[in-house]
Biopython code that builds the backbone (N, CA, C, O; Angstrom):
import numpy as np
from Bio.PDB.StructureBuilder import StructureBuilder

atoms = [
    (1, "UNK", "N", (0.823, -1.189, 0.000)),
    (1, "UNK", "CA", (0.000, 0.000, 0.000)),
    (1, "UNK", "C", (0.871, 1.259, 0.000)),
    (1, "UNK", "O", (0.622, 2.185, -0.771)),
    (2, "UNK", "N", (1.893, 1.295, 0.863)),
    (2, "UNK", "CA", (2.756, 2.475, 0.931)),
    (2, "UNK", "C", (3.506, 2.676, -0.380)),
    (2, "UNK", "O", (3.591, 3.794, -0.888)),
    (3, "UNK", "N", (4.043, 1.604, -0.920)),
    (3, "UNK", "CA", (4.776, 1.706, -2.180)),
    (3, "UNK", "C", (3.875, 2.238, -3.289)),
    (3, "UNK", "O", (4.273, 3.135, -4.033)),
    (4, "UNK", "N", (2.681, 1.699, -3.405)),
    (4, "UNK", "CA", (1.747, 2.153, -4.439)),
    (4, "UNK", "C", (1.394, 3.633, -4.245)),
    (4, "UNK", "O", (1.290, 4.383, -5.215)),
    (5, "UNK", "N", (1.211, 4.040, -3.002)),
    (5, "UNK", "CA", (0.874, 5.440, -2.719)),
    (5, "UNK", "C", (2.005, 6.376, -3.142)),
    (5, "UNK", "O", (1.759, 7.405, -3.770)),
    (6, "UNK", "N", (3.241, 6.019, -2.797)),
    (6, "UNK", "CA", (4.367, 6.875, -3.150)),
    (6, "UNK", "C", (4.702, 6.789, -4.633)),
    (6, "UNK", "O", (5.200, 7.760, -5.202)),
    (7, "UNK", "N", (4.444, 5.665, -5.264)),
    (7, "UNK", "CA", (4.642, 5.546, -6.714)),
    (7, "UNK", "C", (3.719, 6.536, -7.432)),
    (7, "UNK", "O", (4.150, 7.256, -8.333)),
    (8, "UNK", "N", (2.465, 6.564, -7.031)),
    (8, "UNK", "CA", (1.509, 7.516, -7.610)),
    (8, "UNK", "C", (1.916, 8.953, -7.344)),
    (8, "UNK", "O", (1.759, 9.814, -8.209)),
    (9, "UNK", "N", (2.438, 9.220, -6.154)),
    (9, "UNK", "CA", (2.914, 10.559, -5.825)),
    (9, "UNK", "C", (4.086, 10.945, -6.724)),
    (9, "UNK", "O", (4.183, 12.092, -7.163)),
    (10, "UNK", "N", (4.966, 10.001, -6.995)),
    (10, "UNK", "CA", (6.086, 10.256, -7.913)),
    (10, "UNK", "C", (5.579, 10.573, -9.319)),
    (10, "UNK", "O", (6.096, 11.473, -9.981)),
    (11, "UNK", "N", (4.590, 9.848, -9.760)),
    (11, "UNK", "CA", (4.040, 10.091, -11.094)),
    (11, "UNK", "C", (3.455, 11.501, -11.200)),
    (11, "UNK", "O", (3.519, 12.124, -12.260)),
    (12, "UNK", "N", (2.895, 11.993, -10.119)),
    (12, "UNK", "CA", (2.323, 13.345, -10.122)),
    (12, "UNK", "C", (3.386, 14.420, -9.899)),
    (12, "UNK", "O", (3.228, 15.550, -10.362)),
    (13, "UNK", "N", (4.456, 14.082, -9.202)),
    (13, "UNK", "CA", (5.462, 15.059, -8.805)),
    (13, "UNK", "C", (6.526, 15.271, -9.872)),
    (13, "UNK", "O", (6.930, 16.403, -10.138)),
    (14, "UNK", "N", (6.977, 14.184, -10.478)),
    (14, "UNK", "CA", (8.114, 14.246, -11.394)),
    (14, "UNK", "C", (7.643, 14.047, -12.835)),
    (14, "UNK", "O", (7.296, 12.927, -13.211)),
    (15, "UNK", "N", (7.623, 15.101, -13.646)),
    (15, "UNK", "CA", (7.195, 14.973, -15.049)),
    (15, "UNK", "C", (8.054, 13.947, -15.789)),
    (15, "UNK", "O", (9.283, 13.986, -15.716)),
    (16, "UNK", "N", (7.413, 13.051, -16.482)),
    (16, "UNK", "CA", (8.140, 12.032, -17.236)),
    (16, "UNK", "C", (8.621, 10.871, -16.386)),
    (16, "UNK", "O", (9.413, 10.055, -16.856)),
    (17, "UNK", "N", (8.163, 10.778, -15.155)),
    (17, "UNK", "CA", (8.608, 9.718, -14.241)),
    (17, "UNK", "C", (8.474, 8.333, -14.875)),
    (17, "UNK", "O", (9.380, 7.509, -14.756)),
    (18, "UNK", "N", (7.371, 8.075, -15.537)),
    (18, "UNK", "CA", (7.135, 6.755, -16.130)),
    (18, "UNK", "C", (8.096, 6.433, -17.265)),
    (18, "UNK", "O", (8.241, 5.268, -17.636)),
    (19, "UNK", "N", (8.757, 7.446, -17.823)),
    (19, "UNK", "CA", (9.675, 7.233, -18.935)),
    (19, "UNK", "C", (11.132, 7.147, -18.499)),
    (19, "UNK", "O", (12.017, 6.984, -19.340)),
    (20, "UNK", "N", (11.395, 7.253, -17.203)),
    (20, "UNK", "CA", (12.762, 7.170, -16.692)),
    (20, "UNK", "C", (13.213, 5.726, -16.574)),
    (20, "UNK", "O", (12.392, 4.810, -16.529)),
    (21, "UNK", "N", (14.530, 5.528, -16.523)),
    (21, "UNK", "CA", (15.069, 4.192, -16.269)),
    (21, "UNK", "C", (14.544, 3.696, -14.917)),
    (21, "UNK", "O", (14.271, 4.495, -14.021)),
    (22, "UNK", "N", (14.408, 2.397, -14.778)),
    (22, "UNK", "CA", (13.924, 1.852, -13.508)),
    (22, "UNK", "C", (14.765, 2.286, -12.298)),
    (22, "UNK", "O", (14.212, 2.574, -11.237)),
    (23, "UNK", "N", (16.075, 2.334, -12.447)),
    (23, "UNK", "CA", (16.907, 2.750, -11.317)),
    (23, "UNK", "C", (16.677, 4.216, -10.961)),
    (23, "UNK", "O", (16.735, 4.582, -9.787)),
    (24, "UNK", "N", (16.420, 5.047, -11.948)),
    (24, "UNK", "CA", (16.112, 6.450, -11.682)),
    (24, "UNK", "C", (14.772, 6.571, -10.974)),
    (24, "UNK", "O", (14.610, 7.384, -10.063)),
    (25, "UNK", "N", (13.815, 5.758, -11.400)),
    (25, "UNK", "CA", (12.520, 5.749, -10.727)),
    (25, "UNK", "C", (12.685, 5.342, -9.263)),
    (25, "UNK", "O", (12.071, 5.936, -8.376)),
    (26, "UNK", "N", (13.512, 4.334, -9.016)),
    (26, "UNK", "CA", (13.731, 3.876, -7.642)),
    (26, "UNK", "C", (14.366, 4.964, -6.795)),
    (26, "UNK", "O", (13.990, 5.149, -5.638)),
    (27, "UNK", "N", (15.329, 5.689, -7.365)),
    (27, "UNK", "CA", (15.987, 6.754, -6.617)),
    (27, "UNK", "C", (15.011, 7.887, -6.303)),
    (27, "UNK", "O", (15.017, 8.416, -5.192)),
    (28, "UNK", "N", (14.180, 8.259, -7.263)),
    (28, "UNK", "CA", (13.188, 9.305, -7.025)),
    (28, "UNK", "C", (12.108, 8.838, -6.050)),
    (28, "UNK", "O", (11.592, 9.634, -5.266)),
    (29, "UNK", "N", (11.774, 7.574, -6.097)),
    (29, "UNK", "CA", (10.824, 7.018, -5.138)),
    (29, "UNK", "C", (11.375, 7.152, -3.719)),
    (29, "UNK", "O", (10.659, 7.548, -2.799)),
    (30, "UNK", "N", (12.646, 6.821, -3.554)),
    (30, "UNK", "CA", (13.283, 6.950, -2.245)),
    (30, "UNK", "C", (13.334, 8.409, -1.795)),
    (30, "UNK", "O", (13.045, 8.723, -0.640)),
    (31, "UNK", "N", (13.699, 9.284, -2.707)),
    (31, "UNK", "CA", (13.756, 10.710, -2.383)),
    (31, "UNK", "C", (12.384, 11.220, -1.952)),
    (31, "UNK", "O", (12.270, 11.952, -0.969)),
    (32, "UNK", "N", (11.359, 10.839, -2.677)),
    (32, "UNK", "CA", (9.998, 11.281, -2.372)),
    (32, "UNK", "C", (9.526, 10.705, -1.037)),
    (32, "UNK", "O", (8.872, 11.398, -0.259)),
    (33, "UNK", "N", (9.848, 9.470, -0.778)),
    (33, "UNK", "CA", (9.483, 8.851, 0.490)),
    (33, "UNK", "C", (10.138, 9.586, 1.660)),
    (33, "UNK", "O", (9.509, 9.819, 2.692)),
    (34, "UNK", "N", (11.421, 9.949, 1.482)),
    (34, "UNK", "CA", (12.174, 10.579, 2.563)),
    (34, "UNK", "C", (11.914, 12.072, 2.716)),
    (34, "UNK", "O", (11.964, 12.595, 3.829)),
    (35, "UNK", "N", (11.639, 12.761, 1.618)),
    (35, "UNK", "CA", (11.504, 14.220, 1.681)),
    (35, "UNK", "C", (10.117, 14.719, 1.348)),
    (35, "UNK", "O", (9.817, 15.893, 1.565)),
    (36, "UNK", "N", (9.270, 13.860, 0.829)),
    (36, "UNK", "CA", (7.951, 14.306, 0.419)),
    (36, "UNK", "C", (8.000, 14.899, -0.981)),
    (36, "UNK", "O", (9.011, 14.787, -1.675)),
    (37, "UNK", "N", (6.911, 15.527, -1.393)),
    (37, "UNK", "CA", (6.824, 16.031, -2.770)),
    (37, "UNK", "C", (6.588, 17.535, -2.846)),
    (37, "UNK", "O", (6.403, 18.078, -3.935)),
    (38, "UNK", "N", (6.592, 18.199, -1.725)),
    (38, "UNK", "CA", (6.332, 19.641, -1.728)),
    (38, "UNK", "C", (7.400, 20.394, -2.521)),
    (38, "UNK", "O", (8.587, 20.071, -2.456)),
    (39, "UNK", "N", (6.957, 21.392, -3.260)),
    (39, "UNK", "CA", (7.860, 22.253, -4.017)),
    (39, "UNK", "C", (7.844, 23.680, -3.466)),
    (39, "UNK", "O", (8.408, 24.587, -4.078)),
    (40, "UNK", "N", (7.209, 23.878, -2.329)),
    (40, "UNK", "CA", (6.986, 25.205, -1.767)),
    (40, "UNK", "C", (8.076, 25.534, -0.759)),
    (40, "UNK", "O", (8.392, 24.727, 0.115)),
    (41, "UNK", "N", (8.648, 26.728, -0.889)),
    (41, "UNK", "CA", (9.604, 27.222, 0.099)),
    (41, "UNK", "C", (11.034, 27.227, -0.405)),
    (41, "UNK", "O", (11.388, 26.533, -1.357)),
    (42, "UNK", "N", (11.836, 28.028, 0.261)),
    (42, "UNK", "CA", (13.234, 28.168, -0.127)),
    (42, "UNK", "C", (14.054, 26.902, 0.067)),
    (42, "UNK", "O", (15.011, 26.666, -0.670)),
    (43, "UNK", "N", (13.692, 26.085, 1.051)),
    (43, "UNK", "CA", (14.450, 24.857, 1.280)),
    (43, "UNK", "C", (14.043, 23.739, 0.328)),
    (43, "UNK", "O", (14.501, 22.607, 0.475)),
    (44, "UNK", "N", (13.198, 24.039, -0.634)),
    (44, "UNK", "CA", (12.757, 23.045, -1.620)),
    (44, "UNK", "C", (13.269, 23.367, -3.024)),
    (44, "UNK", "O", (12.825, 22.780, -4.010)),
    (45, "UNK", "N", (14.204, 24.303, -3.095)),
    (45, "UNK", "CA", (14.756, 24.708, -4.399)),
    (45, "UNK", "C", (15.310, 23.508, -5.167)),
    (45, "UNK", "O", (15.074, 23.374, -6.368)),
    (46, "UNK", "N", (16.046, 22.639, -4.475)),
    (46, "UNK", "CA", (16.629, 21.488, -5.165)),
    (46, "UNK", "C", (15.544, 20.548, -5.673)),
    (46, "UNK", "O", (15.726, 19.894, -6.700)),
    (47, "UNK", "N", (14.419, 20.474, -4.969)),
    (47, "UNK", "CA", (13.319, 19.629, -5.440)),
    (47, "UNK", "C", (12.738, 20.197, -6.738)),
    (47, "UNK", "O", (12.397, 19.448, -7.653)),
    (48, "UNK", "N", (12.630, 21.507, -6.807)),
    (48, "UNK", "CA", (12.141, 22.135, -8.047)),
    (48, "UNK", "C", (13.138, 21.916, -9.183)),
    (48, "UNK", "O", (12.735, 21.696, -10.325)),
    (49, "UNK", "N", (14.440, 21.976, -8.878)),
    (49, "UNK", "CA", (15.457, 21.712, -9.905)),
    (49, "UNK", "C", (15.341, 20.285, -10.421)),
    (49, "UNK", "O", (15.404, 20.044, -11.626)),
    (50, "UNK", "N", (15.173, 19.348, -9.504)),
    (50, "UNK", "CA", (15.012, 17.944, -9.905)),
    (50, "UNK", "C", (13.778, 17.795, -10.782)),
    (50, "UNK", "O", (13.823, 17.131, -11.818)),
    (51, "UNK", "N", (12.687, 18.405, -10.372)),
    (51, "UNK", "CA", (11.442, 18.339, -11.154)),
    (51, "UNK", "C", (11.678, 18.844, -12.576)),
    (51, "UNK", "O", (11.216, 18.239, -13.544)),
    (52, "UNK", "N", (12.396, 19.954, -12.691)),
    (52, "UNK", "CA", (12.620, 20.552, -14.011)),
    (52, "UNK", "C", (13.516, 19.691, -14.895)),
    (52, "UNK", "O", (13.413, 19.754, -16.120)),
    (53, "UNK", "N", (14.393, 18.887, -14.295)),
    (53, "UNK", "CA", (15.318, 18.058, -15.078)),
    (53, "UNK", "C", (14.777, 16.664, -15.372)),
    (53, "UNK", "O", (15.305, 15.963, -16.235)),
    (54, "UNK", "N", (13.743, 16.262, -14.670)),
    (54, "UNK", "CA", (13.223, 14.903, -14.830)),
    (54, "UNK", "C", (12.671, 14.660, -16.235)),
    (54, "UNK", "O", (12.953, 13.629, -16.844)),
    (55, "UNK", "N", (11.901, 15.591, -16.738)),
    (55, "UNK", "CA", (11.270, 15.391, -18.053)),
    (55, "UNK", "C", (12.301, 15.235, -19.163)),
    (55, "UNK", "O", (12.061, 14.521, -20.136)),
    (56, "UNK", "N", (13.450, 15.900, -19.025)),
    (56, "UNK", "CA", (14.481, 15.813, -20.068)),
    (56, "UNK", "C", (15.457, 14.658, -19.824)),
    (56, "UNK", "O", (16.423, 14.485, -20.568)),
    (57, "UNK", "N", (15.197, 13.876, -18.781)),
    (57, "UNK", "CA", (16.041, 12.726, -18.438)),
    (57, "UNK", "C", (17.490, 13.138, -18.196)),
    (57, "UNK", "O", (18.416, 12.423, -18.579)),
    (58, "UNK", "N", (17.681, 14.285, -17.562)),
    (58, "UNK", "CA", (19.025, 14.754, -17.206)),
    (58, "UNK", "C", (19.439, 14.055, -15.916)),
    (58, "UNK", "O", (19.419, 14.647, -14.837)),
    (59, "UNK", "N", (19.817, 12.783, -16.049)),
    (59, "UNK", "CA", (20.089, 11.951, -14.881)),
    (59, "UNK", "C", (21.187, 12.520, -14.002)),
    (59, "UNK", "O", (21.036, 12.568, -12.781)),
    (60, "UNK", "N", (22.280, 12.950, -14.595)),
    (60, "UNK", "CA", (23.379, 13.507, -13.799)),
    (60, "UNK", "C", (22.971, 14.834, -13.164)),
    (60, "UNK", "O", (23.310, 15.100, -12.011)),
    (61, "UNK", "N", (22.258, 15.652, -13.898)),
    (61, "UNK", "CA", (21.855, 16.960, -13.394)),
    (61, "UNK", "C", (20.894, 16.883, -12.227)),
    (61, "UNK", "O", (20.877, 17.770, -11.373)),
    (62, "UNK", "N", (20.109, 15.848, -12.182)),
    (62, "UNK", "CA", (19.140, 15.692, -11.103)),
    (62, "UNK", "C", (19.836, 15.706, -9.744)),
    (62, "UNK", "O", (19.268, 16.175, -8.758)),
    (63, "UNK", "N", (21.054, 15.198, -9.692)),
    (63, "UNK", "CA", (21.723, 15.015, -8.398)),
    (63, "UNK", "C", (22.802, 16.039, -8.104)),
    (63, "UNK", "O", (23.560, 15.861, -7.150)),
    (64, "UNK", "N", (22.902, 17.102, -8.886)),
    (64, "UNK", "CA", (23.948, 18.110, -8.657)),
    (64, "UNK", "C", (23.800, 18.849, -7.336)),
    (64, "UNK", "O", (24.802, 19.099, -6.666)),
    (65, "UNK", "N", (22.592, 19.203, -6.943)),
    (65, "UNK", "CA", (22.378, 20.043, -5.767)),
    (65, "UNK", "C", (21.485, 19.374, -4.734)),
    (65, "UNK", "O", (20.484, 19.947, -4.304)),
    (66, "UNK", "N", (21.849, 18.164, -4.338)),
    (66, "UNK", "CA", (21.046, 17.489, -3.327)),
    (66, "UNK", "C", (21.249, 18.142, -1.961)),
    (66, "UNK", "O", (22.307, 18.717, -1.704)),
    (67, "UNK", "N", (20.259, 18.061, -1.093)),
    (67, "UNK", "CA", (20.370, 18.686, 0.220)),
    (67, "UNK", "C", (21.430, 18.013, 1.094)),
    (67, "UNK", "O", (21.767, 16.847, 0.888)),
    (68, "UNK", "N", (21.935, 18.737, 2.042)),
    (68, "UNK", "CA", (22.991, 18.278, 2.937)),
    (68, "UNK", "C", (22.391, 17.798, 4.255)),
    (68, "UNK", "O", (21.285, 18.206, 4.610)),
    (69, "UNK", "N", (23.079, 16.968, 4.962)),
    (69, "UNK", "CA", (22.624, 16.531, 6.272)),
    (69, "UNK", "C", (23.298, 15.232, 6.663)),
    (69, "UNK", "O", (23.828, 14.527, 5.805)),
    (70, "UNK", "N", (23.286, 14.904, 7.955)),
    (70, "UNK", "CA", (23.937, 13.682, 8.431)),
    (70, "UNK", "C", (23.368, 12.440, 7.753)),
    (70, "UNK", "O", (22.165, 12.188, 7.809)),
    (71, "UNK", "N", (24.222, 11.688, 7.128)),
    (71, "UNK", "CA", (23.801, 10.449, 6.478)),
    (71, "UNK", "C", (23.114, 10.641, 5.142)),
    (71, "UNK", "O", (23.043, 9.713, 4.335)),
    (72, "UNK", "N", (22.606, 11.843, 4.904)),
    (72, "UNK", "CA", (21.848, 12.090, 3.687)),
    (72, "UNK", "C", (22.746, 12.043, 2.455)),
    (72, "UNK", "O", (22.355, 11.498, 1.423)),
    (73, "UNK", "N", (23.922, 12.600, 2.556)),
    (73, "UNK", "CA", (24.842, 12.606, 1.417)),
    (73, "UNK", "C", (25.147, 11.181, 0.976)),
    (73, "UNK", "O", (25.115, 10.882, -0.218)),
    (74, "UNK", "N", (25.442, 10.300, 1.924)),
    (74, "UNK", "CA", (25.735, 8.899, 1.560)),
    (74, "UNK", "C", (24.549, 8.259, 0.846)),
    (74, "UNK", "O", (24.721, 7.572, -0.161)),
    (75, "UNK", "N", (23.349, 8.485, 1.367)),
    (75, "UNK", "CA", (22.166, 7.896, 0.728)),
    (75, "UNK", "C", (21.946, 8.476, -0.656)),
    (75, "UNK", "O", (21.679, 7.740, -1.606)),
    (76, "UNK", "N", (22.055, 9.783, -0.776)),
    (76, "UNK", "CA", (21.829, 10.413, -2.081)),
    (76, "UNK", "C", (22.907, 10.006, -3.082)),
    (76, "UNK", "O", (22.602, 9.815, -4.259)),
    (77, "UNK", "N", (24.167, 9.867, -2.644)),
    (77, "UNK", "CA", (25.230, 9.410, -3.558)),
    (77, "UNK", "C", (24.950, 7.989, -4.027)),
    (77, "UNK", "O", (25.152, 7.666, -5.197)),
    (78, "UNK", "N", (24.493, 7.151, -3.126)),
    (78, "UNK", "CA", (24.140, 5.773, -3.516)),
    (78, "UNK", "C", (22.981, 5.797, -4.508)),
    (78, "UNK", "O", (22.976, 5.027, -5.468)),
    (79, "UNK", "N", (22.001, 6.669, -4.290)),
    (79, "UNK", "CA", (20.883, 6.780, -5.226)),
    (79, "UNK", "C", (21.367, 7.303, -6.574)),
    (79, "UNK", "O", (20.909, 6.848, -7.622)),
    (80, "UNK", "N", (22.295, 8.262, -6.544)),
    (80, "UNK", "CA", (22.826, 8.798, -7.799)),
    (80, "UNK", "C", (23.541, 7.715, -8.593)),
    (80, "UNK", "O", (23.370, 7.619, -9.808)),
    (81, "UNK", "N", (24.343, 6.898, -7.910)),
    (81, "UNK", "CA", (25.019, 5.794, -8.595)),
    (81, "UNK", "C", (24.011, 4.826, -9.176)),
    (81, "UNK", "O", (24.178, 4.341, -10.295)),
    (82, "UNK", "N", (22.966, 4.544, -8.417)),
    (82, "UNK", "CA", (21.908, 3.660, -8.914)),
    (82, "UNK", "C", (21.251, 4.263, -10.150)),
    (82, "UNK", "O", (21.009, 3.565, -11.134)),
    (83, "UNK", "N", (20.967, 5.552, -10.095)),
    (83, "UNK", "CA", (20.292, 6.224, -11.204)),
    (83, "UNK", "C", (21.138, 6.191, -12.479)),
    (83, "UNK", "O", (20.603, 6.051, -13.578)),
    (84, "UNK", "N", (22.444, 6.319, -12.332)),
    (84, "UNK", "CA", (23.324, 6.398, -13.493)),
    (84, "UNK", "C", (23.634, 5.038, -14.105)),
    (84, "UNK", "O", (24.217, 4.970, -15.187)),
    (85, "UNK", "N", (23.256, 3.959, -13.435)),
    (85, "UNK", "CA", (23.474, 2.632, -14.001)),
    (85, "UNK", "C", (22.262, 2.209, -14.813)),
    (85, "UNK", "O", (21.154, 2.704, -14.607)),
    (86, "UNK", "N", (22.483, 1.306, -15.718)),
    (86, "UNK", "CA", (21.382, 0.828, -16.551)),
    (86, "UNK", "C", (20.954, -0.531, -16.225)),
    (86, "UNK", "O", (20.033, -1.056, -16.852)),
]
sb = StructureBuilder()
sb.init_structure("model")
sb.init_model(0)
sb.init_chain("A")
sb.init_seg("    ")
for serial, (resi, resn, name, xyz) in enumerate(atoms, 1):
    if name == "N":
        sb.init_residue(resn, " ", resi, " ")
    sb.init_atom(name, np.array(xyz, "f"), 0.0, 1.0, " ", f" {name:<3s}", serial, name[0])
structure = sb.get_structure()
């Protein structure tokens, strides 16, 4: 149930989500689960950047400005590596 709910949220949040590589979808699913889908506010700038790059399948660009925090960098780097693999 949770996976289906967040999958649908990803489809609404990230333009072109269904056309991304499966690993990119998994990384965005994880990001959405951990951070939500809100695009409102100054601390959501990177989420808006990701949204804008998703439709063009700019896989590397999606991860240029990920948010900072304890443990978050390691998780986001692992997601970026997953996204860049086929």
